[in-house]
Jmol script that loads the backbone (N, CA, C; Angstrom):
load data "model"
ATOM      1  N   MET A   1      25.903 -14.812  25.228  1.00  0.00           N
ATOM      2  CA  MET A   1      25.161 -14.323  24.074  1.00  0.00           C
ATOM      3  C   MET A   1      23.934 -13.540  24.555  1.00  0.00           C
ATOM      4  N   GLU A   2      23.812 -12.330  24.064  1.00  0.00           N
ATOM      5  CA  GLU A   2      22.702 -11.465  24.461  1.00  0.00           C
ATOM      6  C   GLU A   2      21.501 -11.692  23.536  1.00  0.00           C
ATOM      7  N   ILE A   3      20.326 -11.855  24.125  1.00  0.00           N
ATOM      8  CA  ILE A   3      19.100 -12.060  23.354  1.00  0.00           C
ATOM      9  C   ILE A   3      18.278 -10.778  23.410  1.00  0.00           C
ATOM     10  N   ASN A   4      17.961 -10.256  22.240  1.00  0.00           N
ATOM     11  CA  ASN A   4      17.157  -9.046  22.149  1.00  0.00           C
ATOM     12  C   ASN A   4      15.706  -9.455  21.895  1.00  0.00           C
ATOM     13  N   ILE A   5      14.928  -9.544  22.971  1.00  0.00           N
ATOM     14  CA  ILE A   5      13.537  -9.991  22.896  1.00  0.00           C
ATOM     15  C   ILE A   5      12.707  -9.063  22.016  1.00  0.00           C
ATOM     16  N   GLU A   6      12.934  -7.768  22.129  1.00  0.00           N
ATOM     17  CA  GLU A   6      12.178  -6.803  21.311  1.00  0.00           C
ATOM     18  C   GLU A   6      12.384  -7.048  19.820  1.00  0.00           C
ATOM     19  N   LYS A   7      13.642  -7.238  19.427  1.00  0.00           N
ATOM     20  CA  LYS A   7      13.969  -7.476  18.018  1.00  0.00           C
ATOM     21  C   LYS A   7      13.379  -8.800  17.544  1.00  0.00           C
ATOM     22  N   MET A   8      13.426  -9.825  18.389  1.00  0.00           N
ATOM     23  CA  MET A   8      12.839 -11.116  18.031  1.00  0.00           C
ATOM     24  C   MET A   8      11.330 -10.984  17.822  1.00  0.00           C
ATOM     25  N   ALA A   9      10.665 -10.271  18.716  1.00  0.00           N
ATOM     26  CA  ALA A   9       9.222 -10.076  18.608  1.00  0.00           C
ATOM     27  C   ALA A   9       8.875  -9.295  17.343  1.00  0.00           C
ATOM     28  N   GLN A  10       9.660  -8.285  17.026  1.00  0.00           N
ATOM     29  CA  GLN A  10       9.432  -7.498  15.827  1.00  0.00           C
ATOM     30  C   GLN A  10       9.593  -8.374  14.584  1.00  0.00           C
ATOM     31  N   ASN A  11      10.630  -9.199  14.544  1.00  0.00           N
ATOM     32  CA  ASN A  11      10.851 -10.089  13.394  1.00  0.00           C
ATOM     33  C   ASN A  11       9.702 -11.074  13.226  1.00  0.00           C
ATOM     34  N   VAL A  12       9.233 -11.655  14.321  1.00  0.00           N
ATOM     35  CA  VAL A  12       8.117 -12.607  14.258  1.00  0.00           C
ATOM     36  C   VAL A  12       6.862 -11.901  13.764  1.00  0.00           C
ATOM     37  N   THR A  13       6.595 -10.712  14.300  1.00  0.00           N
ATOM     38  CA  THR A  13       5.424  -9.944  13.889  1.00  0.00           C
ATOM     39  C   THR A  13       5.470  -9.627  12.402  1.00  0.00           C
ATOM     40  N   GLU A  14       6.615  -9.192  11.914  1.00  0.00           N
ATOM     41  CA  GLU A  14       6.755  -8.864  10.494  1.00  0.00           C
ATOM     42  C   GLU A  14       6.529 -10.099   9.626  1.00  0.00           C
ATOM     43  N   LYS A  15       7.066 -11.242  10.046  1.00  0.00           N
ATOM     44  CA  LYS A  15       6.885 -12.477   9.275  1.00  0.00           C
ATOM     45  C   LYS A  15       5.424 -12.918   9.262  1.00  0.00           C
ATOM     46  N   VAL A  16       4.746 -12.816  10.395  1.00  0.00           N
ATOM     47  CA  VAL A  16       3.327 -13.189  10.467  1.00  0.00           C
ATOM     48  C   VAL A  16       2.499 -12.272   9.583  1.00  0.00           C
ATOM     49  N   MET A  17       2.739 -10.962   9.654  1.00  0.00           N
ATOM     50  CA  MET A  17       1.982 -10.016   8.829  1.00  0.00           C
ATOM     51  C   MET A  17       2.229 -10.259   7.344  1.00  0.00           C
ATOM     52  N   GLN A  18       3.466 -10.525   6.957  1.00  0.00           N
ATOM     53  CA  GLN A  18       3.776 -10.790   5.554  1.00  0.00           C
ATOM     54  C   GLN A  18       3.098 -12.068   5.097  1.00  0.00           C
ATOM     55  N   ASN A  19       3.090 -13.091   5.944  1.00  0.00           N
ATOM     56  CA  ASN A  19       2.424 -14.351   5.612  1.00  0.00           C
ATOM     57  C   ASN A  19       0.921 -14.138   5.423  1.00  0.00           C
ATOM     58  N   LEU A  20       0.309 -13.354   6.299  1.00  0.00           N
ATOM     59  CA  LEU A  20      -1.116 -13.054   6.162  1.00  0.00           C
ATOM     60  C   LEU A  20      -1.392 -12.312   4.859  1.00  0.00           C
ATOM     61  N   MET A  21      -0.585 -11.300   4.558  1.00  0.00           N
ATOM     62  CA  MET A  21      -0.778 -10.531   3.324  1.00  0.00           C
ATOM     63  C   MET A  21      -0.555 -11.396   2.093  1.00  0.00           C
ATOM     64  N   ASP A  22       0.448 -12.281   2.146  1.00  0.00           N
ATOM     65  CA  ASP A  22       0.718 -13.180   1.022  1.00  0.00           C
ATOM     66  C   ASP A  22      -0.451 -14.125   0.767  1.00  0.00           C
ATOM     67  N   ASN A  23      -1.242 -14.372   1.799  1.00  0.00           N
ATOM     68  CA  ASN A  23      -2.388 -15.267   1.678  1.00  0.00           C
ATOM     69  C   ASN A  23      -3.702 -14.513   1.528  1.00  0.00           C
ATOM     70  N   GLY A  24      -3.617 -13.235   1.168  1.00  0.00           N
ATOM     71  CA  GLY A  24      -4.804 -12.471   0.828  1.00  0.00           C
ATOM     72  C   GLY A  24      -5.500 -11.779   1.980  1.00  0.00           C
ATOM     73  N   VAL A  25      -4.938 -11.829   3.181  1.00  0.00           N
ATOM     74  CA  VAL A  25      -5.543 -11.135   4.309  1.00  0.00           C
ATOM     75  C   VAL A  25      -5.111  -9.674   4.244  1.00  0.00           C
ATOM     76  N   PHE A  26      -6.089  -8.789   4.265  1.00  0.00           N
ATOM     77  CA  PHE A  26      -5.808  -7.364   4.132  1.00  0.00           C
ATOM     78  C   PHE A  26      -5.477  -6.767   5.496  1.00  0.00           C
ATOM     79  N   ILE A  27      -4.260  -6.265   5.626  1.00  0.00           N
ATOM     80  CA  ILE A  27      -3.828  -5.571   6.835  1.00  0.00           C
ATOM     81  C   ILE A  27      -3.433  -4.181   6.395  1.00  0.00           C
ATOM     82  N   GLY A  28      -4.336  -3.254   6.544  1.00  0.00           N
ATOM     83  CA  GLY A  28      -4.072  -1.932   6.006  1.00  0.00           C
ATOM     84  C   GLY A  28      -3.737  -0.903   7.058  1.00  0.00           C
ATOM     85  N   SER A  29      -2.781  -0.104   6.733  1.00  0.00           N
ATOM     86  CA  SER A  29      -2.498   1.078   7.530  1.00  0.00           C
ATOM     87  C   SER A  29      -1.910   2.120   6.584  1.00  0.00           C
ATOM     88  N   TRP A  30      -2.244   3.350   6.834  1.00  0.00           N
ATOM     89  CA  TRP A  30      -1.786   4.434   5.973  1.00  0.00           C
ATOM     90  C   TRP A  30      -0.293   4.658   6.152  1.00  0.00           C
ATOM     91  N   ILE A  31       0.384   4.881   5.038  1.00  0.00           N
ATOM     92  CA  ILE A  31       1.817   5.167   5.041  1.00  0.00           C
ATOM     93  C   ILE A  31       1.985   6.613   4.575  1.00  0.00           C
ATOM     94  N   PRO A  32       2.451   7.500   5.437  1.00  0.00           N
ATOM     95  CA  PRO A  32       2.639   8.894   5.030  1.00  0.00           C
ATOM     96  C   PRO A  32       3.650   8.983   3.879  1.00  0.00           C
ATOM     97  N   VAL A  33       3.376   9.852   2.910  1.00  0.00           N
ATOM     98  CA  VAL A  33       4.296  10.003   1.780  1.00  0.00           C
ATOM     99  C   VAL A  33       5.638  10.563   2.236  1.00  0.00           C
ATOM    100  N   SER A  34       5.662  11.207   3.395  1.00  0.00           N
ATOM    101  CA  SER A  34       6.920  11.714   3.931  1.00  0.00           C
ATOM    102  C   SER A  34       7.822  10.585   4.426  1.00  0.00           C
ATOM    103  N   GLU A  35       7.239   9.420   4.713  1.00  0.00           N
ATOM    104  CA  GLU A  35       8.022   8.274   5.192  1.00  0.00           C
ATOM    105  C   GLU A  35       8.496   7.374   4.056  1.00  0.00           C
ATOM    106  N   ARG A  36       7.587   7.123   3.105  1.00  0.00           N
ATOM    107  CA  ARG A  36       7.923   6.174   2.042  1.00  0.00           C
ATOM    108  C   ARG A  36       6.924   6.324   0.908  1.00  0.00           C
ATOM    109  N   LEU A  37       7.373   6.049  -0.315  1.00  0.00           N
ATOM    110  CA  LEU A  37       6.505   6.073  -1.493  1.00  0.00           C
ATOM    111  C   LEU A  37       6.318   4.653  -2.001  1.00  0.00           C
ATOM    112  N   PRO A  38       5.203   4.388  -2.686  1.00  0.00           N
ATOM    113  CA  PRO A  38       5.013   3.048  -3.245  1.00  0.00           C
ATOM    114  C   PRO A  38       5.951   2.805  -4.424  1.00  0.00           C
ATOM    115  N   GLU A  39       6.008   1.574  -4.860  1.00  0.00           N
ATOM    116  CA  GLU A  39       6.795   1.237  -6.041  1.00  0.00           C
ATOM    117  C   GLU A  39       6.231   1.987  -7.248  1.00  0.00           C
ATOM    118  N   ASP A  40       7.066   2.225  -8.227  1.00  0.00           N
ATOM    119  CA  ASP A  40       6.661   2.916  -9.448  1.00  0.00           C
ATOM    120  C   ASP A  40       5.491   2.184 -10.109  1.00  0.00           C
ATOM    121  N   ARG A  41       4.406   2.896 -10.348  1.00  0.00           N
ATOM    122  CA  ARG A  41       3.195   2.430 -11.033  1.00  0.00           C
ATOM    123  C   ARG A  41       2.409   1.354 -10.281  1.00  0.00           C
ATOM    124  N   GLU A  42       2.687   1.172  -9.006  1.00  0.00           N
ATOM    125  CA  GLU A  42       1.937   0.231  -8.172  1.00  0.00           C
ATOM    126  C   GLU A  42       0.575   0.845  -7.845  1.00  0.00           C
ATOM    127  N   SER A  43      -0.509   0.094  -8.058  1.00  0.00           N
ATOM    128  CA  SER A  43      -1.842   0.575  -7.701  1.00  0.00           C
ATOM    129  C   SER A  43      -2.011   0.535  -6.191  1.00  0.00           C
ATOM    130  N   VAL A  44      -2.409   1.675  -5.622  1.00  0.00           N
ATOM    131  CA  VAL A  44      -2.576   1.803  -4.179  1.00  0.00           C
ATOM    132  C   VAL A  44      -3.803   2.672  -3.891  1.00  0.00           C
ATOM    133  N   LEU A  45      -4.218   2.710  -2.630  1.00  0.00           N
ATOM    134  CA  LEU A  45      -5.221   3.677  -2.204  1.00  0.00           C
ATOM    135  C   LEU A  45      -4.503   4.956  -1.826  1.00  0.00           C
ATOM    136  N   LEU A  46      -5.091   6.082  -2.192  1.00  0.00           N
ATOM    137  CA  LEU A  46      -4.519   7.389  -1.873  1.00  0.00           C
ATOM    138  C   LEU A  46      -5.424   8.123  -0.902  1.00  0.00           C
ATOM    139  N   SER A  47      -4.835   8.835   0.029  1.00  0.00           N
ATOM    140  CA  SER A  47      -5.569   9.718   0.920  1.00  0.00           C
ATOM    141  C   SER A  47      -5.061  11.134   0.666  1.00  0.00           C
ATOM    142  N   THR A  48      -5.973  12.090   0.574  1.00  0.00           N
ATOM    143  CA  THR A  48      -5.592  13.453   0.204  1.00  0.00           C
ATOM    144  C   THR A  48      -5.822  14.443   1.343  1.00  0.00           C
ATOM    145  N   LYS A  49      -5.326  15.642   1.142  1.00  0.00           N
ATOM    146  CA  LYS A  49      -5.509  16.731   2.110  1.00  0.00           C
ATOM    147  C   LYS A  49      -6.982  17.053   2.324  1.00  0.00           C
ATOM    148  N   THR A  50      -7.813  16.767   1.324  1.00  0.00           N
ATOM    149  CA  THR A  50      -9.244  17.067   1.424  1.00  0.00           C
ATOM    150  C   THR A  50     -10.042  15.852   1.909  1.00  0.00           C
ATOM    151  N   ASN A  51      -9.340  14.883   2.509  1.00  0.00           N
ATOM    152  CA  ASN A  51      -9.947  13.679   3.089  1.00  0.00           C
ATOM    153  C   ASN A  51     -10.678  12.803   2.078  1.00  0.00           C
ATOM    154  N   GLU A  52     -10.202  12.816   0.848  1.00  0.00           N
ATOM    155  CA  GLU A  52     -10.733  11.909  -0.155  1.00  0.00           C
ATOM    156  C   GLU A  52      -9.868  10.652  -0.182  1.00  0.00           C
ATOM    157  N   VAL A  53     -10.482   9.529  -0.539  1.00  0.00           N
ATOM    158  CA  VAL A  53      -9.765   8.272  -0.684  1.00  0.00           C
ATOM    159  C   VAL A  53     -10.133   7.688  -2.037  1.00  0.00           C
ATOM    160  N   PHE A  54      -9.122   7.341  -2.818  1.00  0.00           N
ATOM    161  CA  PHE A  54      -9.371   6.732  -4.120  1.00  0.00           C
ATOM    162  C   PHE A  54      -8.141   5.978  -4.578  1.00  0.00           C
ATOM    163  N   GLU A  55      -8.311   5.154  -5.599  1.00  0.00           N
ATOM    164  CA  GLU A  55      -7.196   4.368  -6.125  1.00  0.00           C
ATOM    165  C   GLU A  55      -6.340   5.218  -7.042  1.00  0.00           C
ATOM    166  N   GLY A  56      -5.045   4.979  -6.976  1.00  0.00           N
ATOM    167  CA  GLY A  56      -4.127   5.706  -7.833  1.00  0.00           C
ATOM    168  C   GLY A  56      -2.781   5.017  -7.884  1.00  0.00           C
ATOM    169  N   SER A  57      -1.828   5.680  -8.526  1.00  0.00           N
ATOM    170  CA  SER A  57      -0.472   5.154  -8.669  1.00  0.00           C
ATOM    171  C   SER A  57       0.514   6.305  -8.562  1.00  0.00           C
ATOM    172  N   TYR A  58       1.746   5.960  -8.209  1.00  0.00           N
ATOM    173  CA  TYR A  58       2.824   6.936  -8.191  1.00  0.00           C
ATOM    174  C   TYR A  58       3.729   6.642  -9.373  1.00  0.00           C
ATOM    175  N   PHE A  59       3.977   7.638 -10.198  1.00  0.00           N
ATOM    176  CA  PHE A  59       4.842   7.487 -11.365  1.00  0.00           C
ATOM    177  C   PHE A  59       6.169   8.166 -11.080  1.00  0.00           C
ATOM    178  N   ASP A  60       7.249   7.424 -11.259  1.00  0.00           N
ATOM    179  CA  ASP A  60       8.584   7.950 -10.998  1.00  0.00           C
ATOM    180  C   ASP A  60       9.469   7.609 -12.188  1.00  0.00           C
ATOM    181  N   ASP A  61       9.601   8.562 -13.113  1.00  0.00           N
ATOM    182  CA  ASP A  61      10.452   8.332 -14.285  1.00  0.00           C
ATOM    183  C   ASP A  61      11.699   9.217 -14.249  1.00  0.00           C
ATOM    184  N   ASP A  62      12.113   9.594 -13.056  1.00  0.00           N
ATOM    185  CA  ASP A  62      13.300  10.408 -12.796  1.00  0.00           C
ATOM    186  C   ASP A  62      13.162  11.879 -13.191  1.00  0.00           C
ATOM    187  N   THR A  63      12.302  12.212 -14.132  1.00  0.00           N
ATOM    188  CA  THR A  63      12.105  13.621 -14.473  1.00  0.00           C
ATOM    189  C   THR A  63      10.756  14.108 -13.969  1.00  0.00           C
ATOM    190  N   ASN A  64       9.753  13.261 -14.029  1.00  0.00           N
ATOM    191  CA  ASN A  64       8.412  13.607 -13.552  1.00  0.00           C
ATOM    192  C   ASN A  64       7.976  12.608 -12.497  1.00  0.00           C
ATOM    193  N   ARG A  65       7.957  13.058 -11.269  1.00  0.00           N
ATOM    194  CA  ARG A  65       7.459  12.221 -10.180  1.00  0.00           C
ATOM    195  C   ARG A  65       6.101  12.789  -9.794  1.00  0.00           C
ATOM    196  N   GLN A  66       5.050  11.986 -10.050  1.00  0.00           N
ATOM    197  CA  GLN A  66       3.715  12.489  -9.778  1.00  0.00           C
ATOM    198  C   GLN A  66       2.738  11.357  -9.529  1.00  0.00           C
ATOM    199  N   TRP A  67       1.607  11.725  -8.955  1.00  0.00           N
ATOM    200  CA  TRP A  67       0.538  10.778  -8.653  1.00  0.00           C
ATOM    201  C   TRP A  67      -0.476  10.759  -9.789  1.00  0.00           C
ATOM    202  N   TYR A  68      -1.078   9.597  -9.996  1.00  0.00           N
ATOM    203  CA  TYR A  68      -2.111   9.437 -11.027  1.00  0.00           C
ATOM    204  C   TYR A  68      -3.384   8.964 -10.351  1.00  0.00           C
ATOM    205  N   SER A  69      -4.485   9.613 -10.648  1.00  0.00           N
ATOM    206  CA  SER A  69      -5.781   9.247 -10.091  1.00  0.00           C
ATOM    207  C   SER A  69      -6.509   8.310 -11.047  1.00  0.00           C
ATOM    208  N   CYS A  70      -6.775   7.091 -10.606  1.00  0.00           N
ATOM    209  CA  CYS A  70      -7.563   6.161 -11.428  1.00  0.00           C
ATOM    210  C   CYS A  70      -9.013   6.625 -11.511  1.00  0.00           C
ATOM    211  N   ARG A  71      -9.479   7.332 -10.498  1.00  0.00           N
ATOM    212  CA  ARG A  71     -10.853   7.821 -10.460  1.00  0.00           C
ATOM    213  C   ARG A  71     -11.099   8.839 -11.577  1.00  0.00           C
ATOM    214  N   ASP A  72     -10.203   9.809 -11.700  1.00  0.00           N
ATOM    215  CA  ASP A  72     -10.366  10.880 -12.681  1.00  0.00           C
ATOM    216  C   ASP A  72      -9.563  10.651 -13.959  1.00  0.00           C
ATOM    217  N   GLU A  73      -8.696   9.630 -13.936  1.00  0.00           N
ATOM    218  CA  GLU A  73      -7.796   9.343 -15.054  1.00  0.00           C
ATOM    219  C   GLU A  73      -6.956  10.563 -15.419  1.00  0.00           C
ATOM    220  N   THR A  74      -6.425  11.207 -14.362  1.00  0.00           N
ATOM    221  CA  THR A  74      -5.584  12.388 -14.553  1.00  0.00           C
ATOM    222  C   THR A  74      -4.428  12.340 -13.557  1.00  0.00           C
ATOM    223  N   PHE A  75      -3.385  13.097 -13.855  1.00  0.00           N
ATOM    224  CA  PHE A  75      -2.298  13.258 -12.901  1.00  0.00           C
ATOM    225  C   PHE A  75      -2.700  14.340 -11.906  1.00  0.00           C
ATOM    226  N   ILE A  76      -2.267  14.189 -10.662  1.00  0.00           N
ATOM    227  CA  ILE A  76      -2.617  15.158  -9.622  1.00  0.00           C
ATOM    228  C   ILE A  76      -1.347  15.675  -8.967  1.00  0.00           C
ATOM    229  N   TRP A  77      -1.465  16.826  -8.332  1.00  0.00           N
ATOM    230  CA  TRP A  77      -0.317  17.460  -7.678  1.00  0.00           C
ATOM    231  C   TRP A  77       0.219  16.590  -6.562  1.00  0.00           C
ATOM    232  N   ASN A  78       1.541  16.556  -6.436  1.00  0.00           N
ATOM    233  CA  ASN A  78       2.185  15.763  -5.396  1.00  0.00           C
ATOM    234  C   ASN A  78       1.778  16.177  -3.992  1.00  0.00           C
ATOM    235  N   ASP A  79       1.598  17.485  -3.767  1.00  0.00           N
ATOM    236  CA  ASP A  79       1.307  17.939  -2.409  1.00  0.00           C
ATOM    237  C   ASP A  79      -0.135  17.663  -1.977  1.00  0.00           C
ATOM    238  N   ILE A  80      -0.979  17.184  -2.876  1.00  0.00           N
ATOM    239  CA  ILE A  80      -2.363  16.842  -2.536  1.00  0.00           C
ATOM    240  C   ILE A  80      -2.421  15.515  -1.778  1.00  0.00           C
ATOM    241  N   VAL A  81      -1.577  14.562  -2.177  1.00  0.00           N
ATOM    242  CA  VAL A  81      -1.575  13.229  -1.570  1.00  0.00           C
ATOM    243  C   VAL A  81      -0.774  13.268  -0.276  1.00  0.00           C
ATOM    244  N   THR A  82      -1.398  12.821   0.814  1.00  0.00           N
ATOM    245  CA  THR A  82      -0.742  12.836   2.117  1.00  0.00           C
ATOM    246  C   THR A  82      -0.281  11.452   2.564  1.00  0.00           C
ATOM    247  N   ALA A  83      -0.988  10.409   2.118  1.00  0.00           N
ATOM    248  CA  ALA A  83      -0.647   9.050   2.535  1.00  0.00           C
ATOM    249  C   ALA A  83      -1.175   8.055   1.509  1.00  0.00           C
ATOM    250  N   TRP A  84      -0.668   6.829   1.586  1.00  0.00           N
ATOM    251  CA  TRP A  84      -1.113   5.776   0.676  1.00  0.00           C
ATOM    252  C   TRP A  84      -1.157   4.447   1.427  1.00  0.00           C
ATOM    253  N   MET A  85      -1.863   3.483   0.834  1.00  0.00           N
ATOM    254  CA  MET A  85      -2.012   2.181   1.447  1.00  0.00           C
ATOM    255  C   MET A  85      -2.055   1.119   0.348  1.00  0.00           C
ATOM    256  N   PRO A  86      -1.357  -0.007   0.533  1.00  0.00           N
ATOM    257  CA  PRO A  86      -1.436  -1.066  -0.482  1.00  0.00           C
ATOM    258  C   PRO A  86      -2.874  -1.576  -0.630  1.00  0.00           C
ATOM    259  N   LEU A  87      -3.224  -1.982  -1.839  1.00  0.00           N
ATOM    260  CA  LEU A  87      -4.535  -2.575  -2.074  1.00  0.00           C
ATOM    261  C   LEU A  87      -4.545  -4.018  -1.580  1.00  0.00           C
ATOM    262  N   PRO A  88      -5.710  -4.495  -1.136  1.00  0.00           N
ATOM    263  CA  PRO A  88      -5.785  -5.911  -0.768  1.00  0.00           C
ATOM    264  C   PRO A  88      -5.679  -6.777  -2.013  1.00  0.00           C
ATOM    265  N   LYS A  89      -5.287  -8.026  -1.822  1.00  0.00           N
ATOM    266  CA  LYS A  89      -5.253  -8.964  -2.946  1.00  0.00           C
ATOM    267  C   LYS A  89      -6.676  -9.325  -3.326  1.00  0.00           C
ATOM    268  N   PRO A  90      -6.923  -9.633  -4.608  1.00  0.00           N
ATOM    269  CA  PRO A  90      -8.279  -9.999  -5.031  1.00  0.00           C
ATOM    270  C   PRO A  90      -8.755 -11.282  -4.354  1.00  0.00           C
ATOM    271  N   TYR A  91     -10.047 -11.392  -4.216  1.00  0.00           N
ATOM    272  CA  TYR A  91     -10.653 -12.590  -3.660  1.00  0.00           C
ATOM    273  C   TYR A  91     -10.369 -13.765  -4.580  1.00  0.00           C
ATOM    274  N   LYS A  92     -10.012 -14.890  -4.002  1.00  0.00           N
ATOM    275  CA  LYS A  92      -9.704 -16.075  -4.793  1.00  0.00           C
ATOM    276  C   LYS A  92     -10.725 -17.160  -4.468  1.00  0.00           C
ATOM    277  N   VAL A  93     -11.461 -17.615  -5.485  1.00  0.00           N
ATOM    278  CA  VAL A  93     -12.435 -18.684  -5.309  1.00  0.00           C
ATOM    279  C   VAL A  93     -11.666 -19.989  -5.168  1.00  0.00           C
ATOM    280  N   GLU A  94     -11.997 -20.756  -4.108  1.00  0.00           N
ATOM    281  CA  GLU A  94     -11.263 -21.996  -3.859  1.00  0.00           C
ATOM    282  C   GLU A  94     -11.622 -23.087  -4.840  1.00  0.00           C
ATOM    283  N   SER A  95     -12.905 -23.189  -5.206  1.00  0.00           N
ATOM    284  CA  SER A  95     -13.313 -24.206  -6.171  1.00  0.00           C
ATOM    285  C   SER A  95     -14.551 -23.737  -6.903  1.00  0.00           C
ATOM    286  N   GLU A  96     -14.861 -24.408  -7.996  1.00  0.00           N
ATOM    287  CA  GLU A  96     -16.037 -24.062  -8.799  1.00  0.00           C
ATOM    288  C   GLU A  96     -17.316 -24.259  -7.991  1.00  0.00           C
ATOM    289  N   ASP A  97     -17.328 -25.152  -6.999  1.00  0.00           N
ATOM    290  CA  ASP A  97     -18.515 -25.445  -6.198  1.00  0.00           C
ATOM    291  C   ASP A  97     -18.939 -24.275  -5.325  1.00  0.00           C
ATOM    292  N   ASN A  98     -18.003 -23.377  -5.011  1.00  0.00           N
ATOM    293  CA  ASN A  98     -18.295 -22.258  -4.136  1.00  0.00           C
ATOM    294  C   ASN A  98     -18.886 -21.066  -4.868  1.00  0.00           C
ATOM    295  N   VAL A  99     -18.980 -21.118  -6.187  1.00  0.00           N
ATOM    296  CA  VAL A  99     -19.457 -19.987  -6.959  1.00  0.00           C
ATOM    297  C   VAL A  99     -20.946 -19.928  -6.973  1.00  0.00           C
TER     298      VAL A  99
END
end "model"
wireframe off; spacefill off
backbone 0.3
color backbone group
């Protein structure tokens, strides 16, 4: 039986990163729009050709695929957005005593 150490390491790394993200740890890296798009209407951070960063969403209704800027509350051109990043999970207070 052949053991692929690289594949095992990749699987462990992916599981650890997913576990961290599931527990609210923010691990951010930009995802080029040429590689992958976010889920329909998922709030994400957007990076643009003009080096701006702001929150937005990608709308995909099969006829109109476009980005929405939460900052300006307007739709923006697809070619303006170069990359996106998932938002971190909100801070969760452990108990009332910590407030």
